[in-house]
C-alpha positions as CSV (number, residue, x, y, z in Angstrom):
1,M,-6.8,-58.1,-5.7
2,D,-9.9,-56.0,-5.8
3,Y,-10.1,-54.2,-2.5
4,T,-12.9,-52.4,-3.4
5,K,-14.7,-55.7,-3.0
6,I,-13.7,-55.8,0.8
7,K,-16.3,-55.3,3.0
8,T,-14.7,-55.7,6.4
9,M,-11.3,-54.9,7.4
10,Y,-10.3,-56.8,10.6
11,V,-7.4,-55.6,12.7
12,V,-5.4,-57.6,14.8
13,G,-2.9,-55.9,17.5
14,S,-2.4,-54.1,20.6
15,I,-5.0,-51.6,22.6
16,A,-2.9,-49.9,25.1
17,Y,-2.4,-46.7,27.2
18,D,0.7,-45.1,26.3
19,E,2.1,-43.4,29.0
20,I,5.1,-40.7,28.3
21,M,7.3,-38.8,31.0
22,D,9.6,-36.4,29.9
23,F,13.3,-36.3,31.8
24,P,14.4,-33.0,31.1
25,G,18.1,-34.5,31.7
26,Q,20.0,-36.9,29.7
27,F,20.2,-40.6,30.7
28,V,23.7,-40.4,29.8
29,D,24.8,-38.5,32.8
30,Y,23.4,-41.0,35.4
31,I,24.3,-44.2,33.5
32,H,27.8,-45.0,33.8
33,P,28.8,-48.1,31.9
34,D,31.2,-49.8,34.2
35,K,28.1,-50.0,36.8
36,I,25.5,-51.6,34.1
37,H,25.7,-54.9,36.1
38,Q,24.0,-53.6,39.2
39,L,21.9,-50.7,37.4
40,S,19.8,-48.6,40.0
41,V,18.7,-45.4,38.6
42,S,15.9,-42.8,39.6
43,F,14.4,-40.0,37.0
44,G,12.7,-37.1,38.4
45,I,10.0,-36.4,35.4
46,E,8.9,-32.9,34.5
47,K,5.8,-34.3,32.8
48,L,3.3,-37.0,32.2
49,T,0.9,-37.5,29.9
50,K,-1.7,-40.7,29.4
51,Q,-2.7,-41.5,25.6
52,L,-5.0,-44.0,24.0
53,G,-2.9,-46.1,21.8
54,G,-1.6,-49.4,20.8
55,V,-0.9,-50.1,16.6
56,A,-4.8,-51.8,16.6
57,T,-6.4,-48.8,17.8
58,N,-4.1,-46.7,16.0
59,M,-4.4,-48.3,12.2
60,A,-8.4,-48.7,13.1
61,Y,-8.6,-44.7,13.7
62,G,-6.4,-44.6,10.4
63,L,-8.8,-46.8,8.5
64,R,-11.8,-44.8,9.6
65,L,-10.2,-41.4,9.0
66,V,-10.0,-42.2,5.3
67,G,-12.0,-45.1,4.4
68,D,-15.8,-46.3,4.4
69,M,-15.4,-50.1,5.2
70,R,-16.5,-51.5,8.3
71,V,-13.3,-51.9,10.8
72,L,-13.2,-54.5,13.7
73,L,-10.7,-54.8,16.1
74,I,-9.4,-58.2,16.8
75,S,-7.9,-57.7,20.6
76,G,-8.4,-57.9,24.2
77,V,-8.9,-54.6,26.8
78,G,-9.0,-55.0,30.8
79,Q,-10.8,-53.6,33.3
80,D,-9.9,-49.9,32.8
81,A,-11.1,-50.1,29.3
82,R,-14.1,-47.2,29.2
83,D,-11.9,-44.5,27.6
84,F,-11.1,-47.0,25.2
85,I,-14.5,-48.2,24.6
86,E,-15.8,-44.4,24.0
87,F,-13.2,-43.9,21.8
88,F,-14.0,-46.7,19.7
89,K,-17.6,-46.3,19.6
90,K,-17.4,-42.4,18.7
91,N,-15.2,-43.4,15.7
92,N,-17.4,-46.4,14.5
93,I,-14.6,-48.9,15.5
94,G,-16.2,-52.8,16.0
95,T,-16.1,-54.0,19.3
96,D,-18.0,-57.6,18.0
97,L,-15.0,-59.5,18.3
98,L,-13.4,-57.4,21.4
99,Q,-12.5,-60.0,24.6
100,R,-12.7,-58.3,27.8
101,D,-11.3,-59.4,31.3
102,D,-12.3,-57.3,34.5
103,A,-9.4,-59.3,35.9
104,L,-6.6,-57.6,34.2
105,Y,-5.6,-54.3,32.6
106,C,-5.2,-53.1,29.3
107,A,-1.8,-53.4,28.0
108,T,0.5,-50.3,28.7
109,G,3.3,-48.8,27.5
110,K,5.7,-46.9,29.7
111,V,8.2,-44.5,28.3
112,I,10.8,-42.3,29.7
113,T,12.2,-40.0,27.1
114,D,15.2,-37.6,28.1
115,R,15.8,-34.4,26.4
116,H,17.8,-35.8,23.6
117,N,15.0,-38.2,23.0
118,N,16.5,-41.2,24.1
119,Q,13.7,-43.5,25.6
120,I,13.3,-46.4,27.7
121,W,10.6,-48.1,27.4
122,G,8.7,-50.7,29.4
123,F,5.2,-52.6,28.0
124,Y,2.8,-54.7,29.4
125,Y,0.7,-56.7,27.0
126,G,-2.0,-57.4,29.9
127,A,-5.5,-58.3,28.2
128,C,-4.1,-58.5,25.2
129,E,-3.7,-61.9,25.5
130,L,-7.0,-62.8,25.2
131,G,-6.8,-62.3,21.6
132,K,-5.6,-65.9,21.7
133,N,-9.2,-67.1,22.7
134,I,-10.7,-65.4,19.8
135,S,-12.5,-67.3,16.6
136,F,-12.2,-66.5,13.3
137,E,-15.1,-68.5,12.1
138,S,-17.4,-65.9,11.4
139,I,-14.4,-64.1,9.2
140,D,-15.8,-64.5,5.1
141,P,-12.6,-65.1,3.3
142,K,-14.2,-63.1,0.2
143,T,-15.2,-59.7,1.6
144,S,-12.6,-59.5,4.1
145,L,-8.7,-58.7,4.6
146,V,-7.2,-59.0,8.1
147,I,-4.6,-57.1,9.2
148,L,-2.0,-58.9,11.6
149,S,0.0,-56.1,13.4
150,S,2.3,-56.8,16.8
151,T,0.6,-57.9,19.6
152,H,0.6,-60.3,22.8
153,A,3.2,-63.3,20.9
154,E,0.1,-66.0,21.7
155,A,-2.5,-63.8,20.3
156,F,-0.4,-63.3,16.9
157,T,0.5,-66.8,16.5
158,H,-3.0,-67.8,16.8
159,A,-4.3,-65.0,14.1
160,Q,-1.9,-66.3,12.0
161,S,-2.6,-69.9,12.0
162,E,-6.5,-69.0,12.0
163,C,-6.0,-66.9,8.7
164,V,-3.8,-69.5,7.3
165,K,-5.8,-72.3,8.0
166,R,-9.3,-70.8,6.7
167,H,-7.7,-68.8,3.6
168,I,-8.4,-65.3,5.2
169,P,-6.0,-63.2,2.9
170,Y,-3.9,-61.1,5.4
171,V,-1.1,-58.1,5.8
172,Y,1.5,-59.2,7.8
173,D,3.2,-56.3,9.9
174,P,4.7,-58.2,12.6
175,G,6.8,-55.4,14.1
176,M,7.8,-55.7,17.6
177,V,6.5,-59.2,18.1
178,M,9.4,-60.4,15.8
179,T,11.5,-60.4,18.9
180,F,9.5,-63.2,20.3
181,M,9.0,-65.4,17.4
182,D,10.3,-68.2,16.3
183,P,11.9,-67.9,13.0
184,E,9.7,-71.1,11.6
185,V,6.5,-69.3,12.5
186,L,7.8,-66.1,11.2
187,R,8.8,-67.9,7.9
188,K,5.2,-69.4,7.5
189,G,3.7,-65.9,8.1
190,I,5.5,-64.6,5.4
191,E,5.0,-67.2,2.9
192,H,0.8,-67.1,3.1
193,A,0.6,-63.4,3.1
194,H,-1.4,-61.5,0.9
195,M,0.8,-58.2,1.3
196,V,4.3,-58.0,4.2
197,I,4.6,-54.4,5.4
198,A,7.7,-53.2,7.8
199,N,9.6,-50.7,8.1
200,D,13.4,-50.8,6.7
201,Y,15.2,-52.3,10.0
202,E,12.4,-54.7,10.5
203,M,12.7,-55.9,6.8
204,A,15.9,-56.6,7.4
205,H,15.5,-59.0,10.3
206,I,12.9,-60.5,8.7
207,T,14.8,-61.7,5.7
208,K,17.7,-62.4,7.7
209,A,15.3,-64.4,10.1
210,T,13.7,-66.5,7.5
211,K,16.3,-66.8,5.0
212,S,13.8,-65.0,2.5
213,S,14.9,-62.0,0.4
214,V,12.3,-59.8,-0.8
215,E,13.0,-61.4,-4.3
216,Q,11.8,-64.4,-3.0
217,M,8.8,-62.8,-1.6
218,L,7.7,-61.2,-4.7
219,A,8.2,-64.4,-6.6
220,R,5.4,-66.0,-4.8
221,D,3.2,-62.6,-5.5
222,T,3.4,-61.4,-2.0
223,I,2.8,-57.5,-2.0
224,V,6.2,-55.8,-0.4
225,V,5.9,-52.2,1.4
226,T,8.6,-50.8,2.9
227,T,8.8,-47.6,4.9
228,L,11.5,-45.5,4.7
229,G,11.4,-42.9,7.5
230,E,11.8,-39.3,6.6
231,K,12.8,-40.9,2.9
232,G,9.4,-42.1,2.3
233,V,8.2,-45.4,0.9
234,R,8.7,-48.6,-1.5
235,Y,5.9,-50.7,-2.8
236,Q,6.9,-53.8,-4.8
237,T,5.2,-56.2,-6.7
238,K,6.4,-58.9,-9.3
239,K,5.9,-56.2,-11.7
240,E,6.3,-53.1,-10.4
241,T,8.4,-51.0,-8.0
242,I,6.8,-47.6,-6.4
243,E,8.6,-45.0,-4.6
244,L,7.4,-42.1,-2.9
245,G,8.7,-39.3,-0.5
246,V,6.6,-37.7,2.3
247,V,5.0,-34.6,3.0
248,P,7.6,-31.6,2.7
249,N,7.8,-29.3,5.6
250,L,6.9,-30.9,8.7
251,T,7.1,-29.9,12.3
252,V,8.3,-33.0,14.2
253,V,6.2,-33.0,17.2
254,D,5.6,-36.6,18.3
255,P,6.7,-39.3,15.6
256,T,4.7,-42.2,17.3
257,G,2.6,-43.9,15.9
258,A,3.5,-42.5,11.9
259,G,4.2,-45.7,10.9
260,D,0.2,-47.1,12.1
261,N,-1.4,-43.7,10.8
262,F,0.4,-44.9,7.4
263,R,-0.9,-48.5,7.1
264,G,-4.4,-47.4,8.2
265,G,-4.6,-44.3,5.4
266,F,-2.8,-46.7,2.9
267,L,-5.3,-49.6,3.2
268,G,-8.0,-47.3,4.0
269,S,-7.4,-46.0,0.6
270,L,-7.0,-49.0,-1.5
271,G,-10.3,-50.1,-0.1
272,K,-12.2,-47.0,-1.8
273,G,-10.8,-47.9,-5.1
274,S,-7.5,-45.6,-5.0
275,S,-4.6,-46.5,-7.1
276,V,-1.7,-48.0,-5.7
277,K,0.1,-44.5,-5.9
278,D,-2.5,-42.4,-4.9
279,A,-3.0,-44.8,-1.5
280,L,0.7,-44.7,-0.9
281,A,0.4,-40.8,-0.7
282,V,-2.7,-40.8,1.4
283,G,-0.8,-43.1,4.0
284,S,2.3,-40.7,3.6
285,A,-0.3,-37.7,4.4
286,L,-2.1,-39.3,7.2
287,A,1.1,-40.0,8.4
288,S,2.0,-36.5,8.6
289,F,-0.8,-35.1,10.8
290,A,0.1,-37.9,13.4
291,I,3.7,-36.4,13.6
292,E,2.5,-33.0,14.0
293,T,0.5,-33.9,17.0
294,Y,0.8,-35.4,20.7
295,G,-0.4,-39.0,21.0
296,T,-1.2,-41.3,18.3
297,T,-5.0,-40.7,17.9
298,N,-5.2,-37.1,18.5
299,H,-5.2,-35.5,15.1
300,A,-8.5,-35.5,13.5
301,P,-8.4,-33.8,9.8
302,T,-10.8,-33.8,7.5
303,R,-10.9,-35.9,4.4
304,S,-10.3,-33.0,1.9
305,E,-7.1,-31.9,4.1
306,I,-5.6,-35.7,3.7
307,E,-6.2,-35.5,0.1
308,K,-4.6,-31.8,-0.6
309,R,-1.1,-33.7,1.7
310,A,-1.6,-36.0,-0.3
311,H,-1.1,-34.1,-3.6
312,L,2.1,-32.8,-1.9
313,V,3.2,-35.8,-1.7
314,V,2.6,-37.2,-5.3
315,K,4.1,-33.8,-6.5
316,S,7.7,-34.2,-4.4
C-alpha cells in the first residue's frame, strides 16, 4: 500500500473519560482469599483525576501530532461530551461521523490503583454503542484507511462488517474487545485486515482463538505488528522482519495510553511517506511522551522533539 495516497484516516474506537483513583494502601491487605465469594470492600481514595481518553481519542490525537492527513472519528458520545468536542475541535480531529445521544453518557473507565500499581477497573461503554448505527457509505476505499480499535462489541463488529463488505482497507487492533468477540468474527477480521496490531499477550490470544499462526497471516500478505512493552516492537511481512527498541532512560509517570499513541505515531508517520523503520521509531517516540505524562492526551511535543527521540530509538 502506498500510504501517501491516503487522504483520510478513520478511527473506530472508544471515546471515554478516565477516572483514576489512587489508594495509598495495598488491596491484598483488605481482600481475603477465603471470602472472595462474598466480597465487600471499600477503599479510601487519596487522589482523584478525570482525564479525556478512550482509544479513538488517543490514536486520533497521536495521528494529528505526527501526520498531515485528515482524521475522522467513528464512535458515539453522550450528554457529557462538551469537553471532548472542544478537544477535537482544538486539535483538528474530525467529528463529521460522530453520533451523539443526550439520553446516554460518554463511555467511562474507572480505576482504583494501589501503591504497588495493582488496579481494579470498571468500564462503561455508554454512548460508544452508537457506533453500530454509523454508515460507511461515504468512505472511499481508494483514499482511506480505517483503524478498527476497541469499543462497544456491536459497534466494532458493525465497523468490521462494513469494511469487509465495502473493501475498505483497515488496520485491525481488537484489543480489549476480544473478551466479547466470537472467535469466528475475530478470524474473519484477521483474514481481511491489511495490518494487525496487538501487544504480545493479545497476539497470543488471537492466534489461539482463531487457530491461525502469525506465519499464516503473513502468507496472506497481512502485515503483523507486535508491541513488546519495554522490549520495543516487531514488524513482520512475508518478506521482512524489523525489530526496534524503545526510547532509553524514560521516567515512567503513567503508561496508560502508550500503545494507542504508538499506533497514532506509527500510522501518521507512514502517511507522510516515512520508511517503515522510521515510522516505527516515531511511534515509539510518541509513546514515550505519553509515558512521561499523567493522562493519555496531556503531552504536546513538537514534531522536532518527536523526531529527535525517534533518532534515539533507531540508534538504540
